[in-house]
C-alpha positions in Angstrom: 0.0 0.0 0.0 1.4 3.4 -1.0 -1.5 5.7 -0.6 -3.8 6.7 2.3 -6.9 8.9 2.4 -7.7 11.1 5.4 -11.1 12.8 6.1 -10.7 15.6 8.6 -7.5 17.6 8.6 -7.6 19.1 12.1 -4.9 18.4 14.7 -5.2 14.6 14.6 -6.0 14.1 10.9 -3.6 16.8 9.8 -0.8 15.3 11.9 -1.7 11.8 10.4 -1.4 13.4 7.0 1.9 15.0 7.7 3.3 11.9 9.3 2.2 9.7 6.5 3.6 12.1 3.9 6.9 12.1 5.8 6.9 8.3 5.8 6.7 8.2 2.0 3.0 7.6 1.5 0.9 9.5 -1.0 -1.8 11.3 1.0 -5.2 12.3 -0.4 -7.4 14.4 2.0 -10.6 16.2 2.5 -11.9 18.6 5.1 -15.0 20.7 5.7 -12.8 23.8 5.2 -11.7 24.3 1.6 -9.0 26.7 3.0 -7.5 23.8 5.1 -7.3 21.6 2.0 -5.7 24.3 0.0 -3.1 24.8 2.8 -2.3 21.1 2.9 -2.0 21.0 -0.9 0.3 24.0 -0.9 2.4 22.5 1.9 2.9 19.4 -0.2 1.3 17.3 2.6 -1.5 16.2 0.2 -0.8 14.7 -3.2 -4.4 15.5 -4.2 -8.0 15.8 -3.1 -9.5 12.7 -1.7 -12.7 13.0 -3.9 -10.5 12.5 -7.0 -8.6 9.5 -5.6 -10.9 7.2 -3.7 -9.9 4.3 -5.9 -6.2 4.8 -5.3 -6.1 4.4 -1.5 -5.5 1.3 0.6 -6.4 2.8 3.9 -8.9 5.5 4.9 -8.5 7.3 8.2 -11.3 9.4 9.5 -10.6 12.1 12.2 -13.8 13.9 12.9 -16.0 14.6 15.9 -17.6 11.4 17.2 -21.2 12.2 16.2 -20.1 12.8 12.6 -17.9 9.7 12.1 -20.5 7.1 11.4 -22.5 9.1 8.8 -19.4 10.3 7.0 -17.9 6.8 6.8 -21.2 5.2 5.5 -21.5 8.0 3.0 -17.9 7.4 1.8 -17.9 3.6 1.9 -19.5 3.0 -1.6 -16.7 5.1 -3.2 -13.9 3.0 -1.7 -12.1 0.1 -3.4 -12.9 -3.4 -2.2 -10.6 -4.5 0.7 -9.8 -0.9 1.7 -8.9 -0.6 5.4 -11.0 2.0 7.2 -9.8 3.3 10.6 -11.5 6.0 12.6 -9.6 8.1 15.1 -12.4 8.7 17.6 -11.9 8.8 21.4 -14.9 6.4 22.0 -15.2 3.0 20.4 -18.4 1.1 21.4 -20.6 3.6 19.6 -18.5 3.7 16.5 -17.6 0.0 16.2 -21.2 -1.3 16.8 -22.4 1.0 14.0 -19.8 0.2 11.5 -17.9 -3.1 11.9 -20.5 -5.5 10.5 -21.9 -3.1 8.0 -18.6 -2.3 6.4 -17.6 -6.0 6.4 -20.7 -6.8 4.4 -19.7 -4.0 1.9 -16.3 -5.7 1.4 -14.4 -3.1 3.4 -12.1 -3.8 6.4 -13.0 -1.6 9.4 -10.9 -1.3 12.5 -11.8 1.1 15.4 -8.8 3.3 16.2 -7.7 5.8 18.8 -4.3 7.6 18.6 -3.2 8.3 22.1 -1.7 11.8 21.4 -2.9 15.4 21.3 -2.3 19.0 22.2 -4.3 21.6 24.1 -4.8 23.4 20.7 -6.6 22.2 17.7 -6.7 22.8 13.9 -4.5 22.0 10.9 -2.2 24.9 11.8 -1.2 23.1 14.9 -0.7 19.7 13.3 2.8 18.3 13.1 4.5 15.2 11.6 6.0 14.2 15.0 2.8 14.3 17.1 2.6 10.5 17.4 6.3 9.9 18.1 6.4 7.6 21.2 2.6 7.4 21.4 0.3 4.3 21.5 -2.2 3.6 18.7 -5.2 1.6 20.0 -6.9 -0.7 17.5 -10.3 -2.3 18.5 -11.3 -5.6 17.0 -14.4 -7.8 17.0 -15.8 -10.9 15.2 -16.0 -8.9 12.0 -12.4 -7.6 11.9 -10.2 -8.9 9.2 -7.0 -10.2 10.9 -4.9 -9.4 7.8 -6.1 -5.8 7.9 -4.9 -5.6 11.6 -1.5 -7.0 10.6 -1.2 -4.4 7.8 -2.3 -1.6 10.2 0.3 -2.8 12.8 2.9 -2.4 10.1 1.8 1.1 9.0 1.3 3.0 12.3 4.8 2.6 13.6 6.0 4.3 10.4 3.9 7.3 11.5 5.8 7.5 14.8 3.8 5.3 17.1 5.9 3.3 19.5 3.3 0.6 20.1 0.0 -0.7 18.7 -2.4 -1.9 21.4 -5.0 -4.4 20.3 -8.1 -4.5 22.4 -11.9 -4.5 22.3 -14.3 -1.5 22.1 -15.7 -2.4 25.5 -12.3 -2.5 27.2 -11.2 0.7 25.4 -14.1 2.7 26.6 -13.9 1.4 30.1 -10.2 2.2 30.5 -10.1 5.4 28.5 -12.8 6.8 30.9 -10.2 6.6 33.6 -6.9 7.5 31.8 -8.2 10.3 29.6 -11.8 11.4 30.1 -11.8 11.6 33.9 -8.6 13.7 33.8 -10.3 16.3 31.6 -13.4 16.4 34.0 -11.2 16.8 37.0 -9.0 19.5 35.4 -12.0 21.5 34.3 -13.7 21.2 37.7 -10.4 22.0 39.6 -9.8 25.3 37.7 -13.3 26.6 38.6 -12.2 27.5 42.1 -12.5 31.3 42.7 -8.9 31.1 44.2 -7.8 31.0 40.6 -8.1 34.7 40.4 -5.4 35.2 43.1 -3.1 32.3 42.5 -0.4 34.3 40.6 3.0 33.9 42.3 1.7 31.0 44.3 1.6 28.2 41.7 4.2 25.9 40.1 4.4 22.5 38.6 1.5 20.9 40.4 -0.9 23.6 39.3 0.3 23.4 35.7 -0.1 19.6 35.7 -3.6 19.7 37.1 -4.9 22.4 34.8 -3.1 21.6 31.5 -6.0 19.7 29.9 -8.6 22.2 31.0 -7.6 23.9 27.7 -9.9 21.6 25.7 -12.3 21.6 22.8 -15.5 21.7 24.8 -17.8 20.6 21.9 -15.7 17.5 21.1 -15.3 16.5 24.8 -19.0 17.0 25.6 -19.8 14.5 22.8 -17.1 12.1 24.0 -18.5 12.1 27.6 -22.0 11.6 26.5 -21.0 8.8 24.1 -19.3 7.0 27.0 -21.8 8.0 29.6 -21.8 4.9 31.8 -18.1 4.5 32.0 -17.3 8.1 32.7 -20.1 8.3 35.3 -18.6 5.3 37.1 -15.2 7.0 37.3 -16.6 10.3 38.4 -18.6 8.6 41.2 -15.5 6.6 42.2 -13.2 9.7 42.5 -16.0 11.5 44.4 -16.0 8.7 47.0 -12.2 9.0 47.4 -12.5 12.8 47.7 -15.1 12.3 50.4 -12.6 10.1 52.4 -10.2 13.0 52.4 -13.0 15.4 53.3 -13.9 13.3 56.3 -10.4 12.8 57.5 -9.6 16.5 57.4 -12.9 17.5 58.9 -12.4 15.1 61.8 -8.7 16.1 62.2 -7.9 12.4 61.8 -4.2 12.4 61.1 -3.8 8.7 61.1 -6.6 8.3 58.5 -5.1 11.1 56.4 -1.6 9.5 56.4 -3.1 6.2 55.4 -5.0 7.7 52.5 -1.9 9.5 51.3 0.3 6.5 51.7 -2.3 4.4 49.8 -2.0 6.8 46.8 1.8 6.9 46.9 2.1 3.1 46.9 -0.3 2.8 44.0 1.6 5.3 42.0 4.9 3.6 42.8 3.5 0.3 41.6 2.2 2.0 38.5 5.6 3.5 37.8 7.2 0.1 38.2 4.8 -1.5 35.9 5.5 1.1 33.2 9.2 0.8 33.8 9.7 4.3 35.1 
């Protein structure tokens, strides 16, 4: 395969396009903004417009808001060559995979649910870069309709775009874990920064504050859709962290130093184990 198509040339799709072009692939793209497509053509990132080259691509990547992905892929599917691999780049997977996996298989296309674990606090093609995925994990979700040869091909392609590993999982496991590792972090960061103390924090903050508030700089429309699409899993994580915060609230309210030390030690030990498991 020497050509890929990309629908949606924002931060993720634009970075996929730049990484694929840098890896030697011909890239054909489309975007809701004609100006973005023109920029990508002028930059030499795109070899042409996707609508003129559907028959030339071996893989289609779709990087759009979650509520747009299914309709756009089903609309595009009849134009694609038989056997084309279709990978979405959406941060939720059950909703996408359940709607597309079987239907595309029947159409002779090879769908894999995908999620590149990389990003920035800013969006848009102007912030896309070829090295965004260097060292990142690419998650691929499979089910009974997934073509194993397509997964093997994808596992060969994504490392060429910079990914350090390709994680194979199911849509259920993806959504359950991502609610903790990504979605909850955005909820907590957004809630944390709403303290009125923010207005007087200047000169009093350092690394901890920056770490806690970094992802509050988010795209609220996209993240609202992600939270609602993964409602049950993110609600479970929010309620769980609320219980843990209540434990701290109780210990401090009761001036219970022993309980507080135990809670803090518990967190430290879990983080030490996590670091060891990750090889840090």
